[in-house]
C-alpha positions as CSV (number, residue, x, y, z in Angstrom):
1,X,44.6,41.3,-18.6
2,X,47.2,39.0,-17.7
3,X,46.6,39.6,-13.9
4,X,42.8,39.0,-14.4
5,X,43.6,35.7,-15.9
6,X,46.2,34.6,-13.0
7,X,43.8,35.3,-10.5
8,X,41.0,33.1,-12.3
9,X,43.4,30.4,-12.5
10,X,44.9,31.0,-8.8
11,X,41.1,31.1,-7.6
12,X,40.4,27.6,-9.1
13,X,43.7,26.2,-8.0
14,X,43.1,27.4,-4.2
15,X,39.4,26.2,-4.3
16,X,40.3,22.7,-5.6
17,X,41.6,21.1,-2.2
18,X,38.5,22.3,-0.5
19,X,35.9,21.4,-3.0
20,X,37.7,18.0,-3.7
21,X,37.7,17.2,-0.1
22,X,34.2,17.5,0.4
23,X,33.4,15.7,-2.9
24,X,35.4,12.7,-1.8
25,X,34.0,12.8,1.6
26,X,30.6,12.6,-0.1
27,X,31.6,9.8,-2.2
28,X,32.7,7.8,0.8
29,X,29.5,8.7,2.5
30,X,27.5,7.7,-0.5
31,X,29.4,4.6,-1.0
32,X,28.3,3.3,2.6
33,X,24.8,4.0,1.8
34,X,24.8,2.7,-1.6
35,X,22.5,-0.2,-0.6
36,X,19.5,2.0,-0.3
37,X,18.4,1.9,-4.1
38,X,19.4,2.3,-7.5
39,X,19.3,6.3,-7.4
40,X,21.9,6.4,-4.8
41,X,24.2,4.4,-7.0
42,X,23.4,6.7,-9.8
43,X,24.3,9.6,-7.5
44,X,27.7,7.8,-6.6
45,X,28.7,7.7,-10.4
46,X,27.6,11.1,-10.8
47,X,29.7,12.6,-8.0
48,X,32.8,10.4,-8.8
49,X,32.8,11.6,-12.5
50,X,32.4,15.1,-11.2
51,X,35.3,14.6,-8.9
52,X,37.4,12.9,-11.5
53,X,36.7,15.6,-14.1
54,X,38.1,18.0,-11.3
55,X,41.1,16.1,-10.5
56,X,41.9,15.7,-14.1
57,X,41.6,19.4,-15.1
58,X,43.7,20.6,-11.7
59,X,46.5,18.2,-13.0
60,X,46.1,19.8,-16.6
61,X,46.7,23.4,-14.8
62,X,49.7,22.0,-13.0
63,X,51.2,20.2,-15.7
64,X,54.7,21.7,-16.5
65,X,54.8,20.6,-20.4
66,X,52.6,20.9,-23.3
67,X,52.5,17.2,-23.7
68,X,51.3,16.9,-20.2
69,X,49.0,19.7,-20.3
70,X,47.2,18.0,-23.6
71,X,47.6,14.5,-22.0
72,X,45.5,15.7,-18.7
73,X,43.1,17.9,-21.0
74,X,42.3,14.7,-22.8
75,X,41.8,12.8,-19.6
76,X,39.0,15.3,-18.6
77,X,36.9,13.8,-21.5
78,X,35.7,10.5,-20.3
79,X,34.5,12.4,-16.9
80,X,33.1,15.3,-18.6
81,X,31.0,13.2,-21.3
82,X,29.6,10.8,-18.8
83,X,28.0,13.3,-16.4
84,X,25.1,14.5,-18.5
85,X,24.0,10.7,-19.2
86,X,24.1,10.1,-15.6
87,X,22.0,13.1,-14.9
88,X,19.5,11.9,-17.6
89,X,19.3,8.6,-15.8
90,X,18.8,10.0,-12.6
91,X,15.9,12.4,-13.5
92,X,14.2,9.9,-15.7
93,X,14.0,7.5,-13.1
94,X,13.0,10.1,-10.4
95,X,10.1,10.9,-12.7
96,X,8.9,7.4,-12.4
97,X,10.1,5.7,-15.6
98,X,12.6,3.0,-15.6
99,X,15.6,3.9,-17.8
100,X,17.6,2.2,-19.1
101,X,15.3,-0.8,-19.0
102,X,18.0,-3.1,-20.5
103,X,21.9,-2.9,-19.9
104,X,22.6,-2.7,-23.8
105,X,20.8,0.9,-23.7
106,X,23.7,2.2,-21.7
107,X,25.8,1.7,-24.8
108,X,24.7,4.7,-26.7
109,X,24.5,7.0,-23.7
110,X,28.2,6.4,-22.7
111,X,29.7,5.4,-26.0
112,X,30.8,8.9,-26.8
113,X,32.7,9.0,-23.5
114,X,35.1,6.5,-25.0
115,X,35.1,8.0,-28.3
116,X,36.0,11.5,-27.3
117,X,38.5,10.3,-25.0
118,X,40.5,8.3,-27.9
119,X,39.8,11.3,-30.3
120,X,41.4,13.7,-27.7
121,X,44.5,11.6,-27.1
122,X,45.0,11.3,-31.0
123,X,43.9,14.8,-31.6
124,X,47.1,15.7,-33.5
125,X,46.2,13.4,-36.5
126,X,42.4,14.9,-37.0
127,X,42.0,18.0,-34.9
128,X,38.2,16.8,-34.5
129,X,38.3,17.7,-30.5
130,X,40.7,20.6,-31.0
131,X,41.0,22.5,-34.1
132,X,44.0,24.5,-33.0
133,X,45.9,24.7,-29.5
134,X,47.8,27.5,-28.5
135,X,49.9,27.5,-25.1
136,X,50.5,30.6,-22.9
137,X,52.3,31.1,-19.7
138,X,50.3,32.9,-17.2
139,X,52.5,33.3,-14.2
140,X,53.8,29.9,-13.5
141,X,50.8,28.1,-14.8
142,X,50.9,26.6,-18.6
143,X,47.5,27.2,-19.9
144,X,45.9,25.8,-23.1
145,X,44.0,28.1,-25.4
146,X,42.1,26.1,-27.9
147,X,39.7,26.7,-31.0
148,X,37.1,23.6,-30.7
149,X,36.9,21.1,-33.7
150,X,33.9,19.4,-35.0
151,X,33.6,16.2,-32.6
152,X,33.9,18.7,-29.5
153,X,30.5,20.5,-30.9
154,X,28.9,17.1,-31.4
155,X,29.7,16.1,-27.9
156,X,28.5,19.3,-26.6
157,X,25.3,19.2,-28.4
158,X,24.7,15.7,-26.9
159,X,25.9,16.7,-23.3
160,X,23.4,19.8,-23.5
161,X,20.7,17.7,-25.0
162,X,20.9,15.0,-22.2
163,X,21.1,17.8,-19.4
164,X,18.3,19.9,-20.9
165,X,16.0,16.9,-21.2
166,X,16.9,15.4,-17.8
167,X,16.0,19.0,-16.5
168,X,12.9,19.0,-18.2
169,X,11.8,15.8,-16.6
170,X,13.0,17.1,-13.2
171,X,11.4,20.4,-13.5
172,X,8.0,18.8,-14.2
173,X,8.2,16.7,-11.1
174,X,9.3,19.9,-9.4
175,X,6.1,21.9,-10.4
176,X,3.8,18.8,-9.5
177,X,5.6,18.0,-6.3
178,X,4.0,18.9,-2.8
179,X,5.6,21.8,-0.7
180,X,6.6,19.0,1.6
181,X,9.3,18.0,-1.0
182,X,10.0,21.5,-2.4
183,X,13.1,22.2,-0.2
184,X,14.8,18.8,-1.4
185,X,13.8,19.5,-4.9
186,X,15.1,23.1,-5.0
187,X,18.6,21.6,-4.0
188,X,18.5,19.2,-6.9
189,X,17.5,22.1,-9.3
190,X,20.0,24.6,-7.9
191,X,22.8,22.0,-8.2
192,X,22.2,21.4,-11.9
193,X,21.7,25.0,-12.8
194,X,25.1,25.8,-11.3
195,X,26.7,23.5,-13.9
196,X,24.9,24.5,-16.7
197,X,25.1,28.2,-16.4
198,X,28.7,27.9,-15.6
199,X,29.7,25.9,-18.8
200,X,27.3,27.9,-21.0
201,X,29.0,31.0,-19.8
202,X,32.5,29.7,-20.4
203,X,31.8,27.9,-23.7
204,X,30.0,30.8,-25.5
205,X,32.4,33.3,-24.1
206,X,29.3,35.5,-22.6
207,X,32.0,37.1,-20.2
208,X,35.2,37.9,-22.6
209,X,37.3,38.5,-19.5
210,X,36.5,34.8,-18.3
211,X,39.3,32.6,-19.5
212,X,39.3,29.9,-17.0
213,X,36.7,27.1,-17.2
214,X,35.1,26.6,-13.8
215,X,32.7,23.8,-15.0
216,X,34.9,21.4,-12.9
217,X,34.3,22.9,-9.7
218,X,30.6,23.5,-10.8
219,X,30.0,19.7,-11.5
220,X,31.3,19.0,-7.8
221,X,29.0,21.7,-6.3
222,X,26.0,20.0,-8.0
223,X,27.0,16.7,-6.7
224,X,27.1,18.1,-3.2
225,X,23.7,19.9,-3.8
226,X,22.3,16.4,-4.8
227,X,23.9,14.7,-1.7
228,X,22.3,17.3,0.7
229,X,18.9,16.8,-0.8
230,X,19.2,13.0,-0.9
231,X,20.5,12.5,2.6
232,X,19.3,15.7,4.6
233,X,16.0,15.4,3.3
234,X,15.9,11.7,2.9
235,X,14.9,12.5,-0.9
236,X,15.5,9.0,-2.1
237,X,14.6,6.9,0.8
238,X,10.9,7.6,0.2
239,X,11.1,8.4,-3.4
240,X,8.2,11.2,-4.1
241,X,8.3,11.4,-7.7
242,X,8.0,7.9,-8.4
243,X,4.5,7.9,-6.8
244,X,2.8,8.9,-10.3
245,X,3.5,5.2,-11.6
246,X,3.8,3.1,-8.5
247,X,1.1,4.7,-6.1
248,X,-1.3,6.8,-7.8
249,X,-2.4,4.3,-10.7
250,X,-3.1,1.8,-7.6
251,X,-6.6,0.8,-6.8
252,X,-5.4,0.4,-3.1
253,X,-5.1,3.5,-0.8
254,X,-1.5,4.2,0.2
255,X,-0.5,6.6,3.0
256,X,3.2,6.9,3.9
257,X,4.1,8.3,7.4
258,X,7.7,9.3,8.5
259,X,9.3,8.5,11.9
260,X,7.4,11.0,13.3
261,X,3.8,9.8,12.2
262,X,3.4,12.8,9.6
263,X,1.9,12.1,6.3
264,X,4.7,12.5,3.8
265,X,2.5,10.7,0.9
266,X,-0.9,9.8,0.2
267,X,-2.4,8.5,-3.3
268,X,-5.5,9.2,-5.2
269,X,-7.3,6.2,-3.8
270,X,-6.7,6.8,-0.2
271,X,-7.7,10.5,-0.7
272,X,-11.1,9.3,-2.2
273,X,-11.4,6.7,0.7
274,X,-10.8,9.5,3.3
275,X,-12.8,12.1,1.6
276,X,-9.9,14.7,1.8
277,X,-7.7,16.7,-0.4
278,X,-3.8,16.8,-0.9
279,X,-3.4,19.6,1.7
280,X,-3.5,16.6,4.4
281,X,0.2,15.9,3.2
282,X,2.5,17.3,5.9
283,X,-0.1,16.8,8.8
284,X,0.1,14.5,11.6
285,X,-1.5,11.2,11.4
286,X,-4.3,11.9,13.7
287,X,-5.7,14.5,11.2
288,X,-6.9,11.3,9.4
289,X,-9.1,10.4,12.2
290,X,-11.4,13.4,11.5
291,X,-12.2,11.6,8.2
292,X,-12.5,8.2,9.5
293,X,-12.6,7.7,13.3
294,X,-11.9,4.0,13.2
295,X,-8.6,4.7,11.3
296,X,-7.1,5.4,14.9
297,X,-7.1,1.7,15.3
298,X,-4.1,1.3,12.7
299,X,-1.7,2.4,15.4
300,X,-1.0,-1.3,16.0
301,X,1.6,-2.6,18.2
302,X,5.1,-2.3,16.8
303,X,4.9,-5.3,14.6
304,X,5.9,-5.3,11.1
305,X,3.3,-6.7,8.3
306,X,0.2,-6.3,10.7
307,X,-3.4,-6.4,9.4
308,X,-6.8,-5.3,10.6
309,X,-10.3,-5.0,8.9
310,X,-12.3,-1.8,9.4
311,X,-15.8,-0.5,8.1
312,X,-16.7,2.9,7.0
313,X,-20.2,4.2,6.4
314,X,-20.4,5.7,2.9
315,X,-23.2,6.9,1.0
316,X,-25.9,5.0,2.5
317,X,-23.9,1.7,2.8
318,X,-21.2,0.2,4.8
319,X,-17.9,-0.1,2.9
320,X,-15.2,-2.7,4.4
321,X,-11.6,-2.1,4.3
322,X,-8.4,-4.3,5.0
323,X,-5.7,-1.9,6.3
324,X,-2.0,-3.3,6.4
325,X,0.8,-1.7,7.9
326,X,4.2,-2.1,7.1
327,X,7.5,-0.5,8.7
328,X,10.2,1.2,6.4
329,X,13.8,0.8,7.2
330,X,16.9,2.1,6.0
331,X,20.2,0.5,7.0
332,X,18.4,-1.3,9.7
333,X,16.7,1.7,11.2
334,X,13.0,2.2,11.1
335,X,12.5,5.5,9.0
336,X,8.8,5.5,8.5
337,X,5.7,3.2,7.7
338,X,3.3,2.5,4.9
339,X,-0.4,1.7,5.3
340,X,-2.2,0.0,2.5
341,X,-5.8,0.2,2.5
342,X,-7.7,-2.3,0.5
343,X,-11.4,-2.0,-0.2
344,X,-12.8,-5.4,0.5
345,X,-16.3,-4.7,0.5
346,X,-17.3,-7.0,-2.3
347,X,-15.2,-9.8,-0.8
348,X,-17.0,-9.2,2.6
349,X,-20.4,-9.1,1.3
350,X,-20.0,-12.1,-0.9
351,X,-18.4,-13.9,2.1
352,X,-21.5,-12.9,4.2
353,X,-23.7,-14.3,1.2
354,X,-21.9,-17.7,1.2
355,X,-22.0,-17.7,5.2
356,X,-25.6,-17.1,5.1
357,X,-26.2,-19.8,2.4
358,X,-24.2,-22.3,4.7
359,X,-26.1,-21.4,7.8
360,X,-29.6,-20.4,6.8
361,X,-32.4,-22.3,5.5
362,X,-33.5,-20.4,2.2
363,X,-37.1,-20.9,2.4
364,X,-37.9,-19.8,6.0
365,X,-35.0,-17.7,6.7
366,X,-34.2,-19.9,10.0
367,X,-30.9,-21.7,10.8
368,X,-30.5,-24.7,8.9
369,X,-29.9,-28.2,10.4
370,X,-26.1,-27.8,10.2
371,X,-26.0,-24.7,11.8
372,X,-28.3,-25.6,14.4
373,X,-25.9,-28.1,15.7
374,X,-23.0,-25.6,15.7
375,X,-24.8,-23.1,17.8
376,X,-26.8,-25.8,20.0
377,X,-23.5,-27.4,21.1
378,X,-21.8,-24.1,21.9
379,X,-24.9,-23.0,23.9
380,X,-25.2,-26.5,25.4
381,X,-21.3,-26.3,26.7
382,X,-21.9,-22.9,28.2
383,X,-25.1,-24.0,30.0
384,X,-23.3,-27.0,31.2
385,X,-20.2,-25.3,32.4
386,X,-22.1,-22.6,34.4
387,X,-25.0,-24.9,35.9
388,X,-27.8,-23.2,34.0
389,X,-31.0,-24.5,32.7
390,X,-31.9,-25.2,29.3
391,X,-35.0,-26.2,27.1
392,X,-35.4,-28.0,23.9
393,X,-38.3,-28.5,21.7
394,X,-39.2,-30.3,18.6
395,X,-42.4,-30.0,16.5
396,X,-43.7,-30.6,13.1
397,X,-46.8,-29.6,11.0
398,X,-49.6,-32.1,11.4
399,X,-50.6,-33.7,8.2
400,X,-48.4,-31.6,6.1
401,X,-48.1,-34.3,3.4
402,X,-51.8,-34.1,2.8
403,X,-51.6,-30.1,2.6
404,X,-48.8,-30.6,-0.1
405,X,-50.8,-33.3,-2.1
406,X,-54.3,-31.2,-1.7
407,X,-53.1,-28.0,-2.2
408,X,-49.7,-28.0,-4.0
409,X,-46.0,-27.7,-3.1
410,X,-46.2,-23.8,-3.2
411,X,-49.1,-23.6,-0.8
412,X,-47.0,-26.1,1.3
413,X,-44.0,-23.7,1.2
414,X,-46.2,-20.9,2.4
415,X,-47.5,-23.0,5.3
416,X,-43.7,-23.5,6.5
417,X,-42.9,-19.9,5.9
418,X,-45.8,-18.5,7.8
419,X,-45.4,-21.3,10.7
420,X,-41.7,-20.0,11.0
421,X,-42.8,-16.4,11.3
422,X,-45.5,-17.0,14.0
423,X,-43.3,-19.2,15.9
424,X,-40.5,-16.5,15.7
425,X,-42.5,-14.2,17.1
426,X,-43.1,-15.8,20.5
427,X,-39.3,-16.3,20.8
428,X,-36.6,-14.2,22.4
429,X,-33.5,-13.0,20.7
430,X,-31.3,-15.6,22.4
431,X,-33.3,-18.4,21.5
432,X,-32.1,-20.6,18.6
433,X,-34.8,-21.6,16.2
434,X,-34.0,-23.9,13.1
435,X,-35.7,-25.8,10.4
436,X,-34.5,-29.4,11.2
437,X,-35.6,-30.9,7.8
438,X,-38.8,-31.2,5.7
439,X,-41.7,-29.9,8.1
440,X,-39.6,-30.3,11.4
441,X,-38.5,-27.6,13.4
442,X,-36.3,-27.3,16.5
443,X,-36.3,-24.8,19.4
444,X,-33.5,-24.2,22.0
445,X,-34.1,-21.9,24.9
446,X,-31.1,-21.3,27.1
447,X,-31.5,-20.4,30.8
448,X,-35.3,-21.3,30.8
449,X,-36.5,-24.4,32.7
450,X,-38.9,-26.9,31.4
451,X,-42.1,-25.3,33.1
452,X,-41.4,-21.8,31.6
453,X,-40.8,-23.3,28.3
454,X,-44.0,-25.4,28.4
455,X,-45.8,-22.0,28.7
456,X,-44.0,-20.6,25.7
457,X,-44.7,-23.8,23.7
458,X,-48.3,-24.0,24.5
459,X,-48.8,-20.5,23.3
460,X,-46.9,-21.4,20.1
461,X,-49.3,-24.5,19.6
462,X,-52.5,-22.3,19.9
463,X,-51.1,-19.4,17.9
464,X,-50.6,-21.6,15.1
465,X,-53.9,-23.3,15.3
466,X,-55.8,-20.1,15.5
467,X,-54.1,-18.5,12.3
468,X,-55.8,-18.7,9.0
469,X,-53.3,-19.7,6.3
470,X,-54.1,-17.7,2.9
471,X,-52.4,-18.4,-0.4
472,X,-53.8,-17.6,-3.8
473,X,-57.3,-17.9,-3.1
474,X,-56.7,-20.8,-0.9
475,X,-57.8,-20.7,3.0
476,X,-56.8,-23.3,5.4
477,X,-55.9,-24.2,8.8
478,X,-52.9,-26.1,10.1
479,X,-51.7,-27.4,13.6
480,X,-48.5,-28.4,15.0
481,X,-47.5,-31.4,17.5
482,X,-44.8,-30.6,19.8
483,X,-42.4,-32.2,22.4
484,X,-40.5,-30.7,25.1
485,X,-37.4,-31.8,27.2
486,X,-34.9,-29.9,29.2
487,X,-31.9,-29.8,31.6
488,X,-32.7,-29.3,35.1
489,X,-30.1,-30.6,37.4
490,X,-26.5,-30.3,36.6
491,X,-25.0,-33.0,38.5
492,X,-24.8,-35.4,35.8
493,X,-23.2,-38.9,35.8
494,X,-22.5,-38.5,32.1
495,X,-21.9,-35.5,30.0
496,X,-25.3,-34.2,28.2
497,X,-25.1,-34.4,24.4
498,X,-27.2,-32.5,22.1
499,X,-28.3,-35.7,20.4
500,X,-29.5,-36.9,23.7
501,X,-31.8,-33.9,24.2
502,X,-33.0,-34.4,20.7
503,X,-34.1,-38.0,21.3
504,X,-35.8,-37.0,24.3
505,X,-37.7,-34.3,22.6
506,X,-38.6,-36.6,19.8
507,X,-40.1,-39.3,22.1
508,X,-42.3,-36.4,23.7
509,X,-43.2,-35.5,20.0
510,X,-44.3,-38.9,19.0
511,X,-46.5,-39.0,22.3
512,X,-48.2,-35.7,20.9
513,X,-49.0,-37.5,17.8
514,X,-50.3,-40.5,19.4
515,X,-52.5,-38.3,21.6
516,X,-54.3,-36.8,18.6
517,X,-51.7,-34.0,17.4
518,X,-52.2,-30.2,18.0
519,X,-50.8,-30.3,21.4
520,X,-47.6,-30.2,23.6
521,X,-46.3,-33.1,25.4
522,X,-43.6,-32.4,28.0
523,X,-41.2,-35.1,28.3
524,X,-38.9,-36.2,31.1
525,X,-36.3,-33.6,32.1
526,X,-32.8,-34.5,31.9
527,X,-31.3,-34.5,35.4
528,X,-29.5,-36.5,38.0
């Protein structure tokens, strides 16, 4: 029997240097990357506690006297009792819940580490940790055989409770996680199960021949598994489990890509926008183009924090989206990118409405006075720059005040709208037609000489006069008087302004009024 016990202790002591070397290397590696996020810091403390437990337990086995054996056995406790709370903190945060939210909440989690350490050091006066202690020499090793006291079982209950609760949080996320995360989650789950089963087997003596506690080595193996999951699979750089709170509840669509432009996460809003399912996770980014062709435009130049606006036909209407792309960095190295897709349909439609109100005459639907000057000046500059011709006409409705006074303002409004429709039917898409104010209208005809414009304007005058206006049983005729001018020669001594064209057209309009109305007067073209 003693030979079996000795083999167990020898196996433990010979494993320690190898496991300790790996653990310390992992601790150094994690320390260099501790800036990445809070979870990395928790992992650092977990592995440090596990390694501390391994080293103190090793000194317990190497101690040559009962005093030092019991002393190092007491040193085990602050490390041993601290690891389960660290596991709980890690898994709860992994599940998307902030814990602890306040620093004082750390006190009940770790207070027992200090209490158990003090009780272990002073055990001879109360026997709360070890009810009885027996020392046995196994080869050259002085082994401690104990019957556990009341406080040990209190501590064991707390530790198992923290471990089971943490494992439950983690397992629930493991079940919900996409297959792309399963390998890294499996490493985490394997790590905690190693420690849990190793400790249960020893504490409850499931195998009577097992007299050496291998929990310290199991803790270190767990830390190694966690480190592999964290860095080999970049487990904590793009934290998948926190998506439940941080991503899925957002109204904005979120798509996360790795450095190889593979989709590693996508939230519910984005799935709804694209009209695809979760099976898209793990696919190349180009796959999204089959659901929304314009999304290919999101591959912007490599500039961080860039944004474009896209539209997408959906359910009989066009929806508008703002797509913003940010790069993700780890230690200064680009590791992926995240696209935020915001539905801006309401804002876009509201903007169009406000823009329409600012640019359009509400009665006739034509350009208003303000917008005519904006568009007119742009067109005039273009015409002058390239030496093109241009015609401008102003007209008003003859005796319009009499129509209002005789038939009412609603009838007058009908006449204004109908005249606008008649004139629009005679013009081209490129012509600018605006209500200038009251019953006055203005027409700008780019790249049209004054003679051709005169033919169009004469047709307009005749068409309005031949139309019978009808409104609520009222039938009437109306006519317009029109003045026309234009630009014929581009060799100007002074720059042509829109105001100069309007003044010249106005003079021609007044001549039409003086000539009996219902006619067109072609004024002097502006030329050199």
